[in-house]
C-alpha positions in Angstrom: 139.4 318.6 163.7 135.8 319.9 163.3 133.1 319.4 160.7 131.3 322.6 159.5 128.5 321.2 157.4 126.5 318.0 157.4 127.4 315.4 154.6 123.9 315.4 153.1 123.8 319.2 152.6 127.0 319.4 150.4 126.4 320.2 146.7 128.4 318.2 144.2 130.5 320.2 141.7 129.6 320.0 138.0 131.2 321.0 134.7 134.8 322.2 134.7 135.0 322.1 138.5 134.1 318.4 138.7 136.7 315.9 139.9 138.2 313.5 137.3 140.2 310.3 137.8 143.7 310.9 136.5 145.4 308.1 134.6 149.0 306.8 134.9 151.5 308.4 134.5 149.9 311.6 135.8 152.6 313.0 138.2 150.0 313.4 141.1 150.0 309.6 141.4 153.6 309.5 142.4 153.4 312.3 145.1 153.0 311.7 148.8 149.7 313.1 150.0 149.7 315.7 152.8 147.7 315.4 156.1 144.3 316.9 156.2 144.2 319.7 158.8 140.6 320.7 158.6 137.3 319.0 157.8 135.1 321.6 156.1 132.5 322.0 153.4 135.0 321.8 150.6 136.4 318.5 151.9 132.9 317.0 152.2 132.0 318.1 148.7 135.2 316.4 147.4 134.4 313.2 149.3 130.9 313.1 147.8 132.3 313.5 144.3 134.8 310.8 144.9 132.1 308.3 145.9 130.2 309.3 142.7 133.3 308.8 140.5 134.2 305.5 142.2 130.7 304.1 141.6 130.5 305.4 138.0 133.8 303.6 137.2 132.7 300.4 139.1 135.5 300.8 141.7 135.7 299.8 145.3 138.1 302.5 146.5 139.5 305.9 145.4 142.3 308.0 146.8 142.5 311.8 146.7 145.7 311.6 144.7 143.8 309.7 142.0 141.7 312.9 141.4 144.8 315.1 141.6 144.2 316.4 145.1 147.1 316.4 147.6 145.1 315.3 150.6 145.7 312.2 152.8 142.3 310.6 152.4 140.5 307.9 150.5 137.0 306.5 150.2 136.0 302.9 150.0 133.1 300.5 149.7 134.3 296.9 149.2 130.9 295.9 147.9 131.2 298.4 145.0 127.4 298.8 145.3 126.0 302.3 145.8 122.9 300.8 147.2 124.9 299.5 150.1 125.8 302.9 151.5 126.1 301.4 155.0 129.4 299.9 153.7 130.8 303.3 152.6 133.8 304.5 154.6 135.9 307.6 154.5 139.5 307.4 155.8 141.1 310.7 156.7 144.8 310.7 157.7 144.8 306.9 157.9 147.5 304.8 159.6 147.9 301.1 159.3 148.8 300.0 162.8 148.9 296.2 162.3 149.4 293.8 159.5 149.3 290.0 159.8 149.2 287.1 157.5 149.5 287.3 153.7 147.7 286.3 150.6 147.9 286.9 146.9 145.0 288.1 144.8 144.3 290.0 141.6 144.0 293.8 141.7 143.1 296.5 139.3 143.1 300.3 139.6 140.9 303.1 138.3 144.0 305.0 137.3 145.1 302.0 135.3 142.0 300.9 133.4 141.9 297.3 132.1 145.2 296.5 133.7 145.2 293.7 136.3 147.8 291.7 138.2 148.5 289.6 141.3 149.7 291.3 144.4 150.7 289.8 147.8 149.4 291.8 150.7 148.6 291.3 154.4 145.5 289.3 155.0 144.4 291.1 158.2 145.0 294.7 159.2 144.1 297.2 161.8 143.6 300.7 160.5 143.1 304.0 162.3 141.7 307.1 160.7 139.4 310.1 161.1 135.9 310.2 159.7 134.0 313.2 158.3 132.9 314.2 161.8 136.6 314.5 162.9 136.2 311.4 165.1 139.1 308.9 165.3 138.0 305.3 164.6 139.7 301.9 164.4 138.8 299.0 162.2 140.0 295.5 162.0 139.7 294.2 158.5 140.6 291.1 156.5 140.4 289.7 153.0 139.0 292.0 150.4 138.2 295.0 152.7 141.8 294.8 154.0 143.2 294.7 150.5 141.1 297.7 149.4 142.4 299.7 152.3 146.0 298.7 151.7 145.7 299.5 148.0 144.3 303.0 148.6 146.7 303.6 151.5 149.5 302.9 149.0 148.2 305.6 146.7 148.6 308.2 149.5 152.4 307.4 149.5 152.7 307.5 145.7 152.7 303.7 145.4 150.7 301.9 142.7 149.8 298.3 142.7 152.2 297.2 139.9 155.0 298.3 142.3 154.0 295.5 144.6 154.0 292.8 142.0 156.8 290.3 141.5 159.2 290.9 138.7 157.6 288.2 136.7 154.2 289.7 137.1 155.5 293.2 136.4 156.9 291.9 133.1 153.4 290.8 132.1 152.0 294.2 132.5 154.9 296.2 131.2 153.6 296.5 127.6 150.3 297.9 128.9 152.1 300.4 131.1 154.1 301.4 128.2 150.9 302.0 126.2 149.6 304.3 128.9 152.9 306.2 129.0 153.0 306.6 125.2 149.4 307.9 125.1 150.3 310.4 127.8 153.4 311.6 126.1 151.5 312.0 122.8 148.7 314.0 124.5 151.2 316.3 126.1 153.1 316.9 122.8 149.8 317.8 121.1 148.9 320.2 123.9 145.9 318.2 125.0 147.5 317.7 128.5 149.7 320.3 130.2 153.4 319.4 131.0 154.1 317.6 134.2 155.6 320.6 135.8 152.4 322.6 135.4 150.3 319.7 136.6 152.3 319.3 139.7 152.2 323.0 140.4 148.4 322.9 140.2 148.2 319.7 142.3 150.3 321.2 145.1 148.4 324.5 145.1 145.0 322.9 146.0 143.8 324.1 149.4 140.8 323.1 151.4 
């Protein structure tokens, strides 16, 4: 992998070309992301936009599939504070190589606004990924940073956090999920949102 442009020289898209967070049940959220094969100016631009979106929506992580892009990458800052840019991380083609312990904590998702639920995940993890310079790095994380990475990693495999909840917890959020799905169906019937087949075709066609 090779980087072709420095991160701080990449312009951010505006208007119709700007990235947007897609809500459940957008079909991109259930697709497995494809490995990134080149780190170039387009990728760097998308990463910059993803951080902007994440902070604008008060999130701590955002996966490419959440902005309807088919790439195996996500961004994260467990502090959620844009002023703490030293905590920003970009994970390209990540792999979870170790999971130990477990703990349950509440999670939310930018693609499921105002929906929260308890999820059991590993307490400590080791993750390997490439950064924007194409360099492989390894991190050992625990508690919230580990949870953020596991949550976003799931997105790259088409898994959303309610899938990880117990049946009892899933039952609690079922009405809210149904509301999302009803609103989506209504918007498609009115023509406000394209049909899923068209959305998937567009999603799968994106190239770097």
